C-alpha positions as a printed Julia matrix, in Angstrom:
309×3 Matrix{Float64}:
 -49.59  35.88  -14.35
 -48.83  33.45  -11.74
 -45.16  32.46  -10.63
 -43.57  29.21  -12.19
 -43.04  26.45   -9.48
 -40.82  23.68   -9.91
 -41.04  20.2    -8.48
 -38.28  18.48   -7.57
 -37.94  14.42   -6.96
 -35.36  13.21   -4.43
 -34.72   9.88   -2.84
 -36.9    8.94   -0.22
 -34.9    9.77    3.05
 -34.09   6.85    4.77
 -30.62   6.37    6.41
 -29.12   9.01    4.73
 -32.29  11.82    5.62
 -30.41  14.6     6.87
 -27.75  14.45    4.05
 -30.92  14.33    1.32
 -32.58  17.04    3.1
 -29.19  19.02    3.18
 -28.55  18.61   -0.38
 -32.12  19.58   -1.66
 -31.99  22.63    0.64
 -28.44  23.76   -1.34
 -29.66  23.01   -4.56
 -33.28  24.13   -4.58
 -33.8   26.03   -1.32
 -36.68  23.87   -0.49
 -36.82  21.04    2.11
 -38.29  17.74    0.64
 -41.36  16.18    2.38
 -41.45  12.56    3.81
 -42.15  11.53    0.04
 -39.3   12.98   -1.33
 -40.86  15.69   -2.93
 -39.66  19.65   -2.59
 -41.51  22.46   -4.12
 -39.47  25.76   -5.48
 -39.99  28.94   -7.15
 -36.41  28.49   -8.24
 -35.35  26.48  -11.51
 -32.25  24.36  -10.74
 -30.64  21.98  -13.59
 -30.35  19.04  -11.27
 -27.73  17.07  -13.71
 -25.12  17.41  -10.71
 -27.47  16.1    -8.12
 -26.42  12.94   -5.87
 -29.81  12.44   -4.39
 -32.06  15.06   -6.31
 -33.12  13.28   -9.18
 -35.28  15.52  -11.2
 -36.73  18.63  -11.89
 -40.26  19.23  -13.18
 -41.77  22.45  -13.83
 -45.02  22.26  -12.78
 -48.05  22.54  -15.09
 -51.08  21.63  -13.25
 -51.97  20.33   -9.98
 -55.54  18.69   -8.57
 -56.98  16.36   -6.46
 -57.56  13.41   -9.07
 -56.57  12.51  -12.78
 -59.76  13.67  -14.46
 -59.16  17.11  -12.71
 -55.44  17.11  -14.17
 -57.33  16.1   -17.7
 -59.75  18.96  -17.3
 -57.26  21.54  -16.79
 -54.76  20.05  -19.99
 -58.03  20.4   -21.91
 -58.94  23.74  -21.0
 -55.32  24.87  -21.53
 -55.0   23.09  -25.1
 -51.83  21.59  -24.23
 -49.77  20.44  -27.01
 -46.48  18.88  -27.74
 -44.97  16.83  -30.02
 -43.17  13.6   -29.62
 -44.01  13.74  -26.03
 -44.19  10.9   -23.54
 -46.34  10.7   -20.22
 -44.4    9.13  -17.25
 -46.11   8.25  -13.95
 -44.37   8.56  -10.44
 -46.27   7.08   -7.76
 -45.27   8.46   -4.17
 -45.53   5.62   -2.28
 -44.83   3.06   -4.97
 -47.21   1.07   -3.69
 -49.95   3.18   -4.24
 -52.67   1.49   -5.96
 -53.02   3.15   -9.4
 -52.44   1.45  -12.88
 -49.23   3.26  -14.11
 -49.97   2.17  -17.92
 -53.66   3.16  -18.02
 -53.06   6.33  -16.1
 -50.33   7.42  -18.59
 -52.87   6.45  -21.36
 -55.53   8.75  -20.34
 -53.24  11.8   -19.36
 -51.46  11.41  -22.9
 -54.6   11.11  -24.47
 -55.66  14.34  -23.81
 -52.6   16.29  -24.68
 -52.33  17.44  -28.23
 -49.85  16.37  -30.73
 -47.81  13.1   -31.44
 -46.82  10.61  -28.98
 -43.25   9.15  -28.95
 -42.74   6.38  -26.22
 -38.87   5.52  -27.18
 -37.15   8.71  -28.09
 -39.34  11.55  -26.93
 -38.61  15.32  -27.16
 -40.86  16.07  -24.02
 -41.21  13.97  -21.22
 -43.93  15.16  -19.0
 -44.09  13.61  -15.51
 -47.36  13.02  -13.58
 -46.53  12.81   -9.72
 -49.29  11.03   -7.78
 -49.38  10.93   -4.01
 -52.25   9.94   -1.85
 -53.95  13.5    -1.73
 -52.3   15.2    -4.62
 -51.42  14.74   -8.25
 -48.96  17.1   -10.31
 -48.14  17.46  -13.84
 -45.11  18.98  -15.32
 -42.32  19.05  -17.76
 -39.25  17.42  -16.85
 -36.47  19.85  -17.4
 -33.71  18.06  -15.99
 -32.23  14.79  -14.54
 -29.15  13.75  -12.0
 -26.73  12.26  -14.51
 -25.94   9.89  -12.36
 -22.23   9.84  -12.92
 -21.25   9.13   -9.39
 -22.06   5.49  -10.44
 -19.69   5.54  -13.21
 -16.75   7.04  -11.28
 -17.13   4.22   -8.4
 -15.61   2.33  -10.81
 -12.43   4.22  -11.67
  -9.34   2.38  -12.27
  -7.12   4.09   -9.26
  -8.75   3.66   -5.32
  -7.88   2.56   -1.99
  -9.85   1.01    0.73
 -10.22   4.3     2.34
 -11.56   6.05   -0.46
 -14.78   8.27    0.28
 -17.74   6.78   -1.65
 -18.17   8.88   -4.57
 -22.07   9.72   -3.83
 -20.8   11.12   -0.61
 -18.03  12.93   -2.26
 -20.63  14.64   -5.15
 -22.84  15.59   -2.06
 -20.19  17.32   -0.58
 -19.46  19.65   -3.32
 -22.98  20.38   -3.6
 -23.31  21.2    -0.18
 -20.22  23.76   -0.6
 -19.77  25.03   -4.06
 -21.6   26.1    -7.34
 -20.77  25.23  -10.67
 -18.66  28.69  -11.23
 -16.41  27.99   -8.12
 -12.71  27.01   -8.21
 -12.53  24.32   -5.7
  -9.87  22.96   -3.95
  -9.07  19.58   -2.14
  -5.83  20.08   -0.46
  -5.82  16.04    1.03
  -6.95  14.45   -2.39
  -5.93  11.19   -2.16
  -7.26   9.33   -5.28
  -9.24  12.35   -6.43
 -12.8   11.21   -5.52
 -13.66  14.7    -4.66
 -12.11  16.34   -7.34
 -13.83  14.14   -9.91
 -17.03  14.78   -8.97
 -16.27  18.64   -9.06
 -14.9   18.02  -12.49
 -17.58  16.43  -13.64
 -19.88  19.28  -12.94
 -17.42  21.48  -15.08
 -15.94  23.37  -11.79
 -12.04  24.75  -11.73
 -10.72  21.91   -9.77
  -7.34  21.53   -7.99
  -6.01  18.86   -5.88
  -3.01  18.31   -3.67
  -1.7   15.58   -1.99
   1.58  14.53   -0.14
   1.92  11.22   -1.46
   3.23  10.91   -5.19
   1.26   7.83   -5.58
  -1.69   9.18   -4.72
  -1.19  12.61   -6.98
  -0.21   9.73  -10.02
  -3.7    8.0    -9.32
  -6.03  11.23   -9.09
  -4.3   12.38  -12.21
  -4.82   9.04  -14.11
  -8.42   9.06  -12.87
  -9.2   12.29  -14.12
  -7.94  11.59  -17.8
  -9.61   8.35  -17.71
 -13.23  10.11  -17.9
 -11.76  12.81  -19.86
 -11.43  15.34  -17.26
  -8.93  17.93  -16.19
  -7.74  19.64  -13.16
  -4.92  20.76  -11.41
  -3.02  18.0    -9.47
   0.13  18.93   -7.52
   2.31  17.26   -4.85
   2.06  19.46   -1.76
   1.67  19.15    2.25
  -1.82  20.46    3.11
   0.0   22.16    5.98
   1.72  24.47    3.12
  -0.61  25.07    0.77
  -1.2   28.63   -0.38
  -3.49  28.19   -3.41
  -6.51  30.34   -3.2
 -10.12  28.97   -4.3
 -13.71  29.71   -3.48
 -14.61  26.57   -1.56
 -12.5   23.53   -0.05
 -13.76  20.21    0.25
 -11.65  17.19    1.75
 -11.54  14.12    3.37
  -9.34  14.67    6.06
  -6.45  11.74    5.6
  -5.69  10.65    9.27
  -9.01   8.65    9.95
 -10.41   5.31   10.08
  -7.22   3.38    8.75
  -4.36   5.52    9.8
  -2.44   6.51   12.91
  -3.94   9.99   14.0
  -1.55  12.92   14.61
  -3.45  15.51   16.35
  -0.81  18.15   15.92
  -0.38  17.34   11.9
  -4.16  17.55   11.86
  -4.37  21.01   13.55
  -1.92  22.37   11.32
  -3.79  21.2     8.24
  -7.19  22.71    9.37
  -5.21  25.72   10.3
  -3.79  26.18    6.81
  -6.83  25.42    4.96
  -8.51  28.15    7.06
  -6.41  30.77    5.0
  -7.35  29.07    1.43
 -10.96  29.85    1.25
 -14.14  31.38    2.65
 -15.92  28.05    2.86
 -14.93  24.72    3.55
 -16.44  21.42    3.75
 -14.54  18.6     5.73
 -15.63  15.0     6.44
 -14.12  12.77    9.54
 -15.19  10.32   11.58
 -14.5   12.65   14.59
 -16.41  15.05   16.13
 -14.42  18.0    14.65
 -16.58  21.02   15.85
 -14.39  22.09   18.78
 -11.23  22.17   16.96
 -12.66  23.89   14.26
 -14.14  26.91   16.42
 -11.08  27.09   18.41
  -8.9   27.16   15.0
 -11.31  30.52   14.0
 -13.93  28.37   11.66
 -17.7   29.11   11.99
 -19.27  25.82   11.82
 -22.79  25.89   10.15
 -24.06  22.79    9.96
 -22.66  19.33   10.81
 -24.28  16.35    8.97
 -24.12  12.62   10.29
 -23.46  10.36    7.58
 -24.12   6.5     8.92
 -22.62   3.3     7.37
 -22.93   0.13    9.28
 -20.63   0.53   12.07
 -18.86   3.76   11.11
 -20.25   7.32   11.79
 -18.87  10.15    9.38
 -19.72  13.5     9.86
 -19.57  16.53    6.98
 -18.88  19.81    8.58
 -19.73  22.74    6.77
 -17.72  25.59    8.01
 -16.82  29.55    6.85
 -14.04  31.3     8.08
 -14.45  34.27   10.56
């Protein structure tokens, strides 16, 4: 019996190609191609994905729709309350999606339900290959809702970027700490994924804002007033947006003390900053495993994925 394979659809890499690639590898163990497709033997619930959109269990693959239909007939594929959806990559591929869905659906046994399907068969069509599979999970897109949270600041991290950071450094069963939580962008994403979260901030207003944002979405976390240079709470992973960046006066000594203390709090950490912290992190005993550029207009943020030595 052949090993099951899974097809993952991601956003097609453009401006944030390295970020999308890194999240896909972190979640699925595979690299997406230029069309945003990754194939893996690993089955992952991509509900928490930011750029990884769908997980599909591959049932059939071939070079044409007729070949796929032949395989469906041979396997006597059957489902109740199903729908066939078409994904064209690239989107301008000259394929009639409605007609193709009818043709493929016509050879699947069972009852079609276009409005409330219990099973969705995804047909992914590219220039040289076609896959048909059962969709297992999709990104919940909650980061979009979180971008409308009631309490935020002009320097708050974008929610989608926060979700990626959490995916790059932590698993759903991990306890995640944000020692500089601000209004809780990272804490919110981790809590939505079901992680045990803790957030600290030196500013009482930020602590209150984070607690209110969590409560607004019915989420929970341990939120405390505290200086990131003095925290001693232990976690599985740290993810934080260092607070002394774009719109604040930088204090090199303070930043160094924050980083020095964070190194003792978890075996792995992800930082985001507009500065290149590589040398500073190495000097403090971190192992810098990856630096991912995140460009936006005139700003270049960097995500530093690290491990303590």
